[in-house]
C-alpha positions in Angstrom: 97.9 44.9 174.3 96.6 43.2 177.4 92.9 44.2 177.3 91.8 43.0 180.8 94.8 44.7 182.5 94.3 47.9 180.5 90.6 47.9 181.3 91.4 47.4 185.0 93.9 50.3 185.0 91.5 52.6 183.1 88.5 51.8 185.3 90.6 52.4 188.4 92.1 55.6 187.1 88.7 57.0 186.2 87.3 56.1 189.6 90.2 57.7 191.4 89.8 60.8 189.3 86.0 61.0 189.7 85.7 60.1 193.4 88.8 59.0 195.1 87.0 58.3 198.4 84.9 55.6 196.6 87.9 53.4 195.9 87.4 50.2 197.8 89.5 47.2 198.8 87.8 45.3 195.9 89.1 47.9 193.4 92.6 47.5 194.8 92.3 43.7 194.7 91.1 44.0 191.0 94.4 45.7 190.2 96.3 43.0 192.0 94.4 40.3 190.1 95.4 42.2 186.9 99.0 41.7 187.9 99.9 45.0 189.6 102.0 45.0 192.8 101.3 47.3 195.7 104.0 49.6 194.4 102.3 49.6 191.0 99.0 50.5 192.6 100.6 53.4 194.5 102.2 54.6 191.3 99.0 54.5 189.2 97.2 56.4 192.0 100.0 59.0 192.1 100.0 59.5 188.3 96.2 60.1 188.3 96.7 62.5 191.2 99.5 64.4 189.3 97.5 64.8 186.2 94.4 65.9 188.1 96.5 68.5 189.9 98.1 69.7 186.6 94.7 70.0 185.0 93.3 72.0 188.0 96.3 74.4 187.8 95.8 75.0 184.1 92.0 75.5 184.5 92.4 77.8 187.5 95.1 80.0 185.8 93.7 79.6 182.3 97.1 78.6 181.1 98.2 76.6 178.0 98.6 72.9 178.5 101.9 73.0 176.7 104.6 75.0 178.4 107.3 74.1 175.8 107.0 77.3 173.9 107.1 79.3 177.2 110.3 77.7 178.3 111.8 78.0 174.8 111.1 81.8 174.9 112.7 82.1 178.3 115.8 80.0 177.4 116.3 81.5 173.9 114.9 85.0 173.8 114.9 86.5 170.3 117.3 89.4 169.9 
């Protein structure tokens, strides 16, 4: 595992999740220094956003975090 790269990714993801407006040019440059391309930076930001949205949905609707059983019941109802 590449510890500096992993650390940079995690620190960035946590910052985006906690306070996205606080992300600075220095944070983005830190990801570039860790080897990410601009596309990679957009992708990690998008992933963090998707998971935050998914978590908010589940919290707001008090739903289960695993929809697998729900979809199985819809697809294969018991007779």
